C-alpha positions as CSV (number, residue, x, y, z in Angstrom):
1,X,-18.5,33.2,39.4
2,X,-21.0,30.4,38.8
3,X,-20.9,27.9,41.7
4,X,-23.9,26.0,40.7
5,X,-22.3,23.1,38.9
6,X,-20.3,20.3,41.1
7,X,-17.3,21.2,39.5
8,X,-17.8,24.9,40.5
9,X,-18.5,23.8,44.2
10,X,-15.6,21.8,44.2
11,X,-13.3,24.2,42.8
12,X,-14.8,26.9,45.1
13,X,-14.1,24.6,48.3
14,X,-10.6,23.6,47.2
15,X,-9.7,27.5,46.8
16,X,-11.4,28.4,50.2
17,X,-9.3,25.5,51.8
18,X,-6.3,26.7,50.5
19,X,-6.4,30.1,51.5
20,X,-7.7,29.1,55.0
21,X,-5.0,26.8,55.8
22,X,-2.3,29.2,54.6
23,X,-3.6,32.1,56.7
24,X,-4.0,29.8,59.5
25,X,-0.4,28.4,59.4
26,X,0.9,32.2,59.0
27,X,-1.0,33.0,62.4
28,X,0.5,30.0,64.0
29,X,3.9,31.0,62.7
30,X,3.6,34.6,64.2
31,X,2.7,33.3,67.6
32,X,5.6,33.5,70.2
33,X,7.4,30.3,71.1
34,X,6.5,28.7,74.4
35,X,7.6,25.7,76.3
36,X,5.9,22.7,75.0
37,X,5.8,19.4,76.7
38,X,7.8,16.5,75.5
39,X,6.0,13.1,74.5
40,X,6.7,11.4,77.7
41,X,5.9,14.2,79.9
42,X,2.6,14.9,78.2
43,X,1.7,11.3,78.5
44,X,2.3,11.3,81.9
45,X,0.9,14.8,82.5
46,X,4.1,16.1,84.3
47,X,5.7,19.4,84.3
48,X,8.2,19.6,81.5
49,X,11.2,22.0,81.0
50,X,11.6,21.8,77.2
51,X,13.1,24.5,75.3
52,X,14.8,25.5,71.9
53,X,18.5,25.5,71.4
54,X,20.2,27.9,69.2
55,X,20.8,25.2,66.6
56,X,16.9,24.8,66.3
57,X,16.7,21.6,68.1
58,X,14.8,21.0,71.6
59,X,17.2,20.7,74.7
60,X,16.3,17.4,76.5
61,X,13.9,18.0,79.6
62,X,15.3,17.6,83.1
63,X,12.6,14.6,83.8
64,X,13.7,12.8,80.8
65,X,17.4,13.1,82.0
66,X,16.6,12.1,85.4
67,X,14.6,8.9,84.2
68,X,17.1,8.3,81.4
69,X,14.6,7.9,79.0
70,X,14.6,9.2,75.3
71,X,13.2,12.7,75.1
72,X,11.1,13.0,71.9
73,X,8.8,15.8,70.6
74,X,5.8,15.8,68.2
75,X,7.1,16.7,64.5
76,X,4.0,19.1,64.2
77,X,5.2,20.9,67.4
78,X,8.8,20.9,66.3
79,X,8.0,22.4,62.9
80,X,5.7,25.0,64.6
81,X,8.4,26.1,66.9
82,X,11.2,26.3,64.2
83,X,8.9,28.7,62.3
84,X,8.1,30.6,65.3
85,X,12.0,30.8,66.3
86,X,13.2,31.8,62.7
87,X,10.4,34.5,62.7
88,X,11.6,36.0,65.8
89,X,15.2,35.9,64.8
90,X,14.6,37.7,61.6
91,X,11.8,40.1,62.7
92,X,9.4,39.0,60.0
93,X,6.3,36.7,59.9
94,X,6.5,34.5,56.5
95,X,4.2,31.6,56.1
96,X,5.3,28.1,55.7
97,X,5.4,28.5,51.7
98,X,7.2,31.9,51.8
99,X,9.8,31.4,54.3
100,X,12.0,29.3,52.1
101,X,11.2,26.2,54.3
102,X,10.7,23.9,51.4
103,X,13.4,26.0,49.1
104,X,15.8,23.0,49.4
105,X,13.3,20.5,48.7
106,X,14.0,20.5,44.8
107,X,17.4,20.2,43.2
108,X,18.2,21.4,39.5
109,X,18.0,18.6,37.0
110,X,21.6,18.7,36.1
111,X,23.2,18.8,39.9
112,X,25.8,16.1,40.5
113,X,24.3,15.2,43.8
114,X,20.5,14.2,43.1
115,X,18.3,13.6,46.0
116,X,16.9,10.4,46.7
117,X,13.2,11.4,46.1
118,X,13.6,13.7,43.1
119,X,9.8,13.1,41.9
120,X,8.7,14.2,45.3
121,X,10.8,17.3,45.8
122,X,9.7,18.4,42.3
123,X,5.9,17.7,43.5
124,X,6.7,20.0,46.3
125,X,8.2,22.7,44.6
126,X,5.5,22.9,41.9
127,X,2.6,22.6,44.6
128,X,4.4,25.6,46.5
129,X,3.2,28.0,43.7
130,X,0.4,30.1,45.4
131,X,-2.8,29.3,43.9
132,X,-4.5,32.3,45.2
133,X,-2.4,34.5,42.9
134,X,-4.1,33.4,39.8
135,X,-6.3,36.0,38.5
136,X,-9.3,34.8,36.7
137,X,-10.8,36.9,34.0
138,X,-14.2,38.2,34.3
139,X,-14.6,36.1,37.5
140,X,-15.1,33.0,35.9
141,X,-13.8,29.6,36.5
142,X,-10.8,28.2,34.2
143,X,-11.5,25.8,31.7
144,X,-11.0,22.3,33.4
145,X,-9.0,21.2,30.3
146,X,-6.6,23.9,31.0
147,X,-5.8,23.4,34.7
148,X,-2.8,21.4,35.4
149,X,-2.9,18.1,37.2
150,X,-0.3,15.9,39.0
151,X,-0.6,13.5,36.3
152,X,0.3,16.1,33.7
153,X,3.3,16.9,35.8
154,X,4.3,13.1,36.0
155,X,4.4,12.8,32.3
156,X,6.5,15.6,31.8
157,X,8.8,14.8,34.8
158,X,9.1,11.4,33.3
159,X,10.5,12.6,29.9
160,X,12.6,15.6,31.2
161,X,14.2,13.6,33.9
162,X,15.7,11.3,31.2
163,X,16.8,14.3,29.3
164,X,17.9,17.1,31.6
165,X,19.5,19.0,29.0
166,X,17.5,19.5,26.0
167,X,18.6,21.4,22.7
168,X,15.8,23.8,22.1
169,X,14.4,24.8,25.6
170,X,15.3,25.1,29.2
171,X,14.1,21.8,30.6
172,X,15.1,22.5,34.2
173,X,13.1,25.7,34.1
174,X,9.8,24.0,32.6
175,X,9.9,21.5,35.5
176,X,10.4,23.9,38.4
177,X,7.6,26.2,37.1
178,X,5.3,23.6,35.6
179,X,2.0,24.4,37.6
180,X,2.6,28.2,36.7
181,X,3.2,27.7,33.1
182,X,0.9,28.9,30.4
183,X,-1.5,26.1,29.7
184,X,-0.6,25.9,25.9
185,X,3.0,25.5,26.7
186,X,2.5,23.0,29.5
187,X,0.3,20.7,27.3
188,X,2.1,21.3,23.8
189,X,6.0,20.3,25.2
190,X,4.4,19.9,26.9
191,X,4.8,26.1,25.1
192,X,6.2,29.4,27.7
193,X,5.5,32.1,30.2
194,X,3.2,35.0,29.5
195,X,1.8,37.7,31.6
196,X,-1.8,36.5,32.1
197,X,-3.6,33.1,33.0
198,X,-5.0,32.8,29.8
199,X,-1.8,32.4,27.9
200,X,-0.3,30.5,30.7
201,X,-2.4,27.8,29.6
202,X,-0.9,27.2,26.5
203,X,2.8,26.3,27.3
204,X,2.1,23.7,29.7
205,X,-0.2,21.9,27.4
206,X,2.3,21.8,24.6
207,X,5.0,20.8,26.9
208,X,2.5,17.6,27.7
209,X,2.2,16.8,24.3
210,X,5.8,16.5,23.1
211,X,6.7,14.7,26.5
212,X,4.0,12.1,25.9
213,X,5.0,11.2,22.5
214,X,8.6,11.2,23.5
215,X,7.6,8.8,26.3
216,X,5.9,6.5,23.9
217,X,2.2,7.7,25.1
218,X,0.4,8.0,21.8
219,X,-3.1,8.4,23.0
220,X,-2.1,10.5,25.8
221,X,-0.2,12.9,23.4
222,X,-3.1,13.3,21.3
223,X,-5.3,14.2,24.2
224,X,-3.0,16.8,25.2
225,X,-2.8,18.1,21.6
226,X,-6.4,18.7,21.6
227,X,-6.0,20.6,24.9
228,X,-3.3,22.6,23.5
229,X,-5.2,23.4,20.4
230,X,-7.9,24.7,22.5
231,X,-5.5,26.8,24.5
232,X,-3.7,28.0,21.6
233,X,-6.7,29.5,20.1
234,X,-7.5,31.4,23.2
235,X,-3.7,32.5,23.6
236,X,-3.6,33.9,19.9
237,X,-6.2,36.4,20.9
238,X,-4.0,38.0,23.5
239,X,-1.4,39.1,21.2
240,X,2.1,38.0,20.2
241,X,4.5,36.8,22.9
242,X,7.7,34.8,23.3
243,X,5.8,32.2,25.0
244,X,3.2,31.9,22.1
245,X,6.1,31.6,19.6
246,X,7.5,28.6,21.8
247,X,3.9,27.0,21.8
248,X,3.6,27.1,18.0
249,X,7.1,25.5,17.8
250,X,6.3,22.9,20.1
251,X,3.0,21.8,18.3
252,X,4.8,22.0,15.0
253,X,7.6,19.6,16.4
254,X,4.8,17.3,17.6
255,X,2.8,17.3,14.3
256,X,6.1,16.5,12.6
257,X,6.8,13.5,15.0
258,X,3.2,12.2,14.1
259,X,4.1,12.5,10.4
260,X,1.4,15.0,9.7
261,X,3.6,17.6,7.7
262,X,0.6,19.6,6.5
263,X,-0.3,20.5,10.2
264,X,3.5,20.8,11.2
265,X,4.0,23.3,8.4
266,X,0.9,25.4,9.4
267,X,2.3,25.6,13.1
268,X,5.8,26.3,12.0
269,X,4.6,29.2,9.5
270,X,2.6,30.6,12.7
271,X,5.8,30.4,14.8
272,X,8.0,32.1,11.8
273,X,5.5,35.1,11.7
274,X,5.9,35.6,15.5
275,X,9.7,35.4,15.2
276,X,9.6,38.2,12.6
277,X,7.1,40.2,14.5
278,X,8.8,40.0,17.7
279,X,12.4,40.5,16.1
280,X,13.5,37.2,17.7
281,X,15.7,36.8,14.8
282,X,17.8,39.6,16.4
283,X,20.3,38.3,19.0
284,X,19.2,39.4,22.8
285,X,22.5,40.9,23.1
286,X,21.7,43.5,20.4
287,X,18.1,44.1,21.2
288,X,18.0,47.3,23.1
289,X,13.9,46.9,23.4
290,X,14.7,43.9,25.8
291,X,16.6,45.9,28.3
292,X,14.0,46.6,30.4
293,X,13.4,42.8,30.8
294,X,16.9,42.4,32.6
295,X,17.3,39.0,31.0
296,X,19.8,36.7,32.5
297,X,22.5,34.8,30.1
298,X,20.2,31.8,30.6
299,X,17.3,33.7,29.4
300,X,18.9,35.0,26.4
301,X,20.2,31.6,25.4
302,X,16.7,30.5,25.6
303,X,15.5,32.8,23.1
304,X,18.6,31.9,20.8
305,X,17.8,28.3,21.1
306,X,14.2,29.1,20.0
307,X,15.4,31.2,17.0
308,X,17.9,28.3,15.8
309,X,15.3,25.5,16.3
310,X,12.8,27.2,14.1
311,X,15.5,28.3,11.7
312,X,16.6,24.7,11.4
313,X,12.8,23.6,10.9
314,X,12.6,26.2,8.1
315,X,15.4,25.1,6.2
316,X,14.6,21.5,6.5
317,X,11.2,22.1,5.2
318,X,12.6,24.0,2.3
319,X,14.7,21.0,1.7
320,X,11.9,18.4,1.8
321,X,8.6,20.4,1.1
322,X,7.3,20.2,-2.3
323,X,6.1,23.9,-1.7
324,X,8.8,26.2,-0.3
325,X,7.6,28.6,2.6
326,X,7.8,32.1,1.3
327,X,9.1,33.7,4.7
328,X,12.4,35.1,4.5
329,X,14.4,34.5,7.8
330,X,18.1,35.1,8.1
331,X,20.6,33.8,10.7
332,X,23.2,36.6,10.2
333,X,21.9,38.7,13.1
334,X,21.7,35.9,15.7
335,X,24.8,34.6,17.7
336,X,25.7,30.9,17.5
337,X,24.2,28.7,20.4
338,X,26.6,28.5,23.3
339,X,26.9,26.5,26.5
340,X,25.4,27.9,29.6
341,X,26.3,26.7,33.2
342,X,23.9,27.7,36.0
343,X,25.8,26.2,37.8
344,X,25.4,23.1,36.0
345,X,24.8,22.7,32.1
346,X,21.2,24.0,31.1
347,X,21.2,23.2,27.5
348,X,22.4,20.3,25.3
349,X,25.3,20.7,23.1
350,X,24.5,22.7,19.7
351,X,27.6,23.1,18.1
352,X,26.8,21.2,15.1
353,X,23.5,23.4,14.7
354,X,24.8,26.0,12.1
355,X,26.4,23.1,10.2
356,X,23.0,21.3,10.0
357,X,21.5,24.4,8.9
358,X,23.9,25.3,6.0
359,X,23.6,21.6,4.8
360,X,20.1,21.7,4.3
361,X,19.9,25.2,3.0
362,X,22.1,23.8,0.4
363,X,19.9,20.8,-0.2
364,X,17.0,23.2,-0.5
365,X,18.9,25.0,-3.3
366,X,19.7,21.9,-5.2
367,X,16.0,21.0,-5.1
368,X,14.8,24.2,-6.4
369,X,17.2,24.1,-9.2
370,X,16.3,20.7,-10.2
371,X,12.3,21.4,-9.6
372,X,12.2,21.5,-13.3
373,X,14.2,20.2,-16.0
374,X,17.0,22.0,-17.8
375,X,16.4,23.3,-21.5
376,X,19.0,20.7,-22.5
377,X,21.3,17.9,-21.6
378,X,24.2,20.2,-21.9
379,X,23.0,22.2,-19.1
380,X,23.5,19.1,-16.8
381,X,27.2,19.1,-17.7
382,X,28.1,22.9,-17.6
383,X,25.4,25.1,-16.2
384,X,26.8,27.9,-14.3
385,X,24.2,27.3,-11.6
386,X,25.4,23.6,-11.1
387,X,29.1,24.6,-11.1
388,X,28.2,27.3,-8.2
389,X,26.3,24.4,-6.3
390,X,29.3,22.2,-6.6
391,X,31.8,24.8,-5.3
392,X,29.4,25.7,-2.4
393,X,29.3,21.8,-1.5
394,X,33.2,21.7,-1.5
395,X,33.6,24.6,0.4
396,X,31.2,23.5,3.0
397,X,32.9,20.0,3.3
398,X,36.2,21.9,4.0
399,X,34.5,24.1,6.7
400,X,32.6,21.5,8.7
401,X,34.9,20.3,11.6
402,X,35.6,16.7,11.2
403,X,34.3,15.8,14.5
404,X,30.8,16.6,13.6
405,X,30.9,14.0,10.7
406,X,30.7,10.3,11.4
407,X,33.2,9.1,8.7
408,X,34.5,5.7,8.3
409,X,37.6,4.7,6.1
410,X,35.5,2.4,4.1
411,X,32.3,3.8,2.5
412,X,30.6,0.4,2.9
413,X,31.7,-0.6,6.6
414,X,32.9,0.6,9.8
415,X,35.2,-1.2,12.0
416,X,34.6,-1.7,15.7
417,X,37.0,1.2,16.6
418,X,35.4,3.6,14.4
419,X,31.9,2.7,16.0
420,X,33.4,3.5,19.4
421,X,34.6,6.8,18.1
422,X,31.1,7.5,16.5
423,X,29.6,6.8,19.9
424,X,32.1,9.0,21.6
425,X,31.3,11.9,19.1
426,X,27.6,11.3,19.7
427,X,27.9,11.5,23.5
428,X,30.0,14.6,22.8
429,X,27.8,16.4,20.3
430,X,24.3,14.6,20.7
431,X,22.6,12.7,18.2
432,X,22.3,15.3,15.6
433,X,25.5,14.2,14.0
434,X,23.4,11.4,12.4
435,X,21.2,14.0,10.7
436,X,24.4,16.2,9.7
437,X,26.3,13.3,8.2
438,X,23.2,11.7,6.3
439,X,22.3,15.2,5.1
440,X,25.8,15.9,3.9
441,X,25.7,12.9,1.8
442,X,22.4,13.3,0.7
443,X,23.5,16.8,-0.8
444,X,26.2,15.0,-2.7
445,X,23.8,12.2,-4.1
446,X,20.9,14.8,-5.3
447,X,23.4,17.2,-7.0
448,X,24.8,14.1,-9.1
449,X,21.7,12.3,-9.4
450,X,20.5,13.8,-12.8
451,X,23.8,13.0,-14.4
452,X,23.4,9.2,-13.1
453,X,20.2,9.2,-14.6
454,X,21.7,9.8,-18.0
455,X,23.3,6.5,-18.0
456,X,19.8,4.9,-18.9
457,X,19.6,6.8,-22.3
458,X,20.7,4.9,-25.3
459,X,22.0,8.4,-26.7
460,X,24.6,8.7,-23.7
461,X,26.5,5.3,-24.0
462,X,30.1,5.8,-23.4
463,X,31.0,5.2,-27.1
464,X,29.0,8.5,-28.0
465,X,30.3,10.8,-25.4
466,X,33.5,12.9,-25.4
467,X,36.2,12.6,-22.8
468,X,34.9,15.4,-20.6
469,X,31.2,14.2,-20.5
470,X,32.3,10.7,-20.1
471,X,34.4,11.6,-17.0
472,X,31.6,13.8,-15.5
473,X,29.1,10.9,-15.8
474,X,31.8,8.3,-14.2
475,X,32.5,10.8,-11.5
476,X,28.6,11.1,-10.9
477,X,28.3,7.5,-10.7
478,X,31.0,7.2,-7.9
479,X,29.7,10.1,-6.1
480,X,26.3,8.8,-5.8
481,X,27.0,5.0,-5.0
482,X,29.6,6.1,-2.2
483,X,26.9,8.5,-0.8
484,X,24.4,5.9,-0.7
485,X,26.9,3.4,0.9
486,X,27.9,6.2,3.7
487,X,24.1,7.1,4.3
488,X,22.9,3.5,4.8
489,X,26.0,2.5,6.8
490,X,25.5,5.3,9.2
491,X,21.5,4.6,9.3
492,X,22.2,1.0,10.0
493,X,24.6,1.6,12.7
494,X,22.2,4.1,14.3
495,X,19.4,1.1,14.0
496,X,21.8,-1.1,15.8
497,X,22.6,0.9,18.9
498,X,19.1,2.3,19.5
499,X,16.3,-0.1,21.1
500,X,13.5,1.5,18.8
501,X,14.8,-0.2,15.6
502,X,16.7,-3.1,17.2
503,X,14.2,-5.5,18.7
504,X,14.2,-3.9,22.0
505,X,18.1,-4.4,22.5
506,X,20.1,-1.3,23.7
507,X,23.8,-1.0,22.7
508,X,25.6,-0.9,26.2
509,X,28.2,1.6,24.8
510,X,25.6,4.1,24.4
511,X,24.3,6.0,27.8
512,X,20.6,5.5,28.2
513,X,19.9,9.1,28.5
514,X,20.3,9.1,24.6
515,X,16.9,7.4,24.3
516,X,14.8,8.2,21.5
517,X,17.8,8.5,19.0
518,X,15.4,7.1,16.2
519,X,14.2,10.6,15.8
520,X,17.5,11.5,14.5
521,X,17.1,9.0,11.8
522,X,16.9,10.9,8.4
523,X,14.3,9.0,6.7
524,X,14.5,11.0,3.2
525,X,18.2,10.3,3.2
526,X,17.9,6.5,3.3
527,X,15.2,6.9,0.6
528,X,17.8,8.8,-1.6
529,X,20.1,5.9,-1.1
530,X,17.4,3.5,-2.1
531,X,16.7,5.2,-5.2
532,X,20.5,5.2,-6.1
533,X,20.8,1.6,-5.5
534,X,17.7,0.6,-7.4
535,X,18.5,2.7,-10.4
536,X,22.1,1.4,-10.5
537,X,20.8,-2.3,-10.5
538,X,17.5,-2.0,-12.8
539,X,17.8,1.1,-15.0
540,X,21.5,1.8,-15.7
541,X,22.6,0.4,-19.0
542,X,24.9,-2.7,-18.7
543,X,27.8,-1.0,-20.4
544,X,28.0,1.6,-17.5
545,X,28.1,-1.0,-14.8
546,X,31.9,-1.8,-15.1
547,X,32.3,1.7,-13.4
548,X,30.0,0.8,-10.5
549,X,31.8,-0.7,-7.6
550,X,28.5,-2.5,-6.3
551,X,27.3,-6.0,-5.9
552,X,23.8,-6.7,-6.7
553,X,23.4,-8.7,-3.5
554,X,24.6,-6.1,-1.3
555,X,22.5,-3.6,-3.0
556,X,19.2,-5.6,-2.6
557,X,19.8,-6.4,1.2
558,X,20.3,-2.5,1.7
559,X,17.1,-1.6,0.0
560,X,15.3,-4.4,1.9
561,X,16.6,-3.0,5.1
562,X,15.4,0.5,4.2
563,X,12.0,-0.7,3.2
564,X,11.7,-2.6,6.5
565,X,12.8,0.7,8.3
566,X,10.1,2.9,6.4
567,X,7.5,0.5,6.7
568,X,8.1,0.2,10.5
569,X,8.0,3.8,11.0
570,X,4.9,4.3,9.0
571,X,2.7,1.5,10.4
572,X,4.2,0.9,13.9
573,X,5.4,4.5,14.9
574,X,2.6,6.1,12.9
575,X,4.9,8.6,10.8
576,X,2.0,8.9,8.1
577,X,4.3,11.0,5.7
578,X,6.6,8.1,5.2
579,X,3.8,5.9,3.5
580,X,4.7,7.0,-0.1
581,X,8.3,6.4,0.6
582,X,7.7,2.8,1.9
583,X,5.5,2.2,-1.2
584,X,8.2,3.1,-3.6
585,X,10.9,1.1,-2.0
586,X,8.6,-1.8,-1.6
587,X,8.2,-1.5,-5.4
588,X,12.1,-1.2,-5.9
589,X,12.6,-4.3,-3.8
590,X,10.2,-6.4,-6.1
591,X,11.9,-5.2,-9.1
592,X,15.2,-5.7,-7.9
593,X,14.3,-9.4,-6.9
594,X,12.6,-10.0,-10.2
595,X,9.0,-10.5,-8.8
596,X,6.0,-8.7,-9.5
597,X,7.1,-6.5,-12.3
598,X,4.4,-5.8,-14.7
599,X,1.4,-7.1,-12.6
600,X,0.0,-3.9,-11.7
601,X,-1.0,-0.7,-13.6
602,X,0.4,2.7,-13.2
603,X,0.0,3.9,-9.7
604,X,0.9,7.3,-8.5
605,X,1.9,7.6,-4.8
606,X,1.1,10.7,-2.7
607,X,0.6,11.8,0.7
608,X,-2.8,11.7,2.4
609,X,-2.8,13.6,5.8
610,X,-5.0,12.3,8.6
611,X,-6.8,14.1,11.4
612,X,-5.0,14.2,14.8
613,X,-7.4,13.1,17.2
614,X,-10.3,13.4,15.1
615,X,-10.3,17.2,15.2
616,X,-12.7,18.6,12.7
617,X,-12.1,21.5,10.4
618,X,-8.5,20.5,9.5
619,X,-7.7,22.0,6.1
620,X,-6.8,19.6,3.5
621,X,-7.8,16.4,5.3
622,X,-8.6,13.7,2.8
623,X,-7.0,15.3,-0.2
624,X,-3.9,13.8,-1.8
625,X,-0.7,16.0,-1.7
626,X,2.9,15.6,-3.3
627,X,5.0,13.6,-0.8
628,X,7.9,15.4,1.1
629,X,11.3,14.3,-0.1
630,X,14.6,15.6,-1.3
631,X,14.0,15.2,-4.9
632,X,11.6,12.3,-5.9
633,X,12.1,10.0,-8.8
634,X,13.0,12.6,-11.5
635,X,10.1,11.1,-13.7
636,X,11.4,7.6,-13.3
637,X,8.6,4.8,-12.9
638,X,9.4,1.8,-10.4
639,X,8.5,-1.7,-11.2
640,X,4.9,-2.3,-12.6
641,X,4.1,1.3,-12.7
642,X,4.7,3.1,-9.5
643,X,5.4,6.8,-10.0
644,X,6.1,9.5,-7.6
645,X,3.6,12.3,-7.2
646,X,4.9,15.8,-8.1
647,X,4.5,18.6,-10.3
648,X,7.8,18.2,-12.0
649,X,7.6,14.5,-12.6
650,X,5.9,14.7,-15.9
651,X,8.3,17.3,-17.1
652,X,11.2,15.1,-16.2
653,X,9.9,12.0,-17.8
654,X,9.2,14.0,-21.1
655,X,12.8,15.3,-20.6
656,X,14.2,11.7,-20.7
657,X,12.0,10.8,-23.6
658,X,13.2,13.7,-25.9
659,X,16.9,13.2,-25.2
660,X,16.8,9.2,-25.5
């Protein structure tokens, strides 16, 4: 061990002091109890007849009784005699950190009677972890970036105390064991437990990353990301573990929150590889290779939550990414998430998770089918694949419990009573209902949008179509317009109750522990709605507009609000992957308002990833990629020449031209 540096000397002194003080306390606690003078007798230098009562309190001395004065004792003496007395009763000699003296200092996050000084109690619990138990490899000091600090703990505590029940991880466990977590895990949700100190660095760091960004500490979150990235490189050398899989997931989540979908995809792929390698796609109850771990129901549920979180990330990436992830992962061998009480609720409700996954899996299927135009227009009307997708959508709609969808009687507006019902649904089933509802109506929209786009072709005016084809196009118009109404209605309702998108004003009907709801905003859904409004207003042939229940002013106003939301999230929040969407919608607003059309040349919008924290060596930085989204513009051109970058856009553009 190198003690030459100032950091090394400081670390050695701290370590020596910790060992010396704990051993000293143990020796003092093992000493037999003997009478000790009270404060008054000690100051007067008089004999005192003090002793300890069976209830661990001091008996008032005779002198204080005779003088009728309070009999008090020094607190250090009091604690020492309690420890010695307890040691004598039990026949053992534990130290202060081992005898449970501080075991009552920390209460679980979800407990009804929360202590008055919860942060202090968490500090005491975390600091009670024996520092001398750490086993440093090769006798070398740990990297300072991987050592936990009180400031790290405070960041995590600030976030997790607001959300004591998380959807994909055991928040209470993370707080109680923060200082013994793997560093990558600590600094990335800060990512989870392993058997050696080197992997322990990761989870702590991952935990810090996500907590920092959820708390609005952008610069700090990047700092934790850089530390977590360093820890992850070291952890990956130790082999696959459950904790390493958690670390990959949290880093993927962090990169996704930053809008860096290219980086997020890499971490997600790494996590999915670990899930397959460790067989985490098999339910713990059906995994005999885990029996030697004696997992509790709480630990088993934690594994289920990790699987479902990554399976959801996979199907969503398949629905939004221009390049499908080739990893095959099935959910059929995993049980659904359940509620665990130990004795209080440990995880957030995840009843809607399976429906989230099914809806976005369907969106992914529709996206892949329309990744290239059909051989003929007739295939848009009667393709067997389209019919199968429609049947899947209808069946899915009938299976999703009504309490998991935010539905109003009118597609355009919701009454006050309906909004109150929405909030009750959100409180019961968490904010994922926004994602589920908007995702479901997005599936309806993208399934019918190619038929909607036929209405701009001269060859497909009503007078040239048969009854069947005419009815199918009218149905597509109604389905897409209604879906756009419901998507924007739910999105604007979310923006109106959550302070991030509502000028800092929080709806009093919603509890504050639902902060950060804007992360449940489905931005690809509101972009899909904007495309429908723009097309119906600016591209649809006038003869078809008699079938459209849409006022131009309403469409313009809704698209403008979508534009403001996307621009805010891209510029202020920093979601860089939304920049192409914001540019497209800005061009839509200009065209819908009749200004700026034709003033610019053709422009193809794509996604250009950025470096997180100026980390060198990030692959793909500086290149331009196809944007993420459900289905792009299908070859359409907005305003003065704004085009969507995508490998199938030119093919669709040629398809419309050949069938005009």
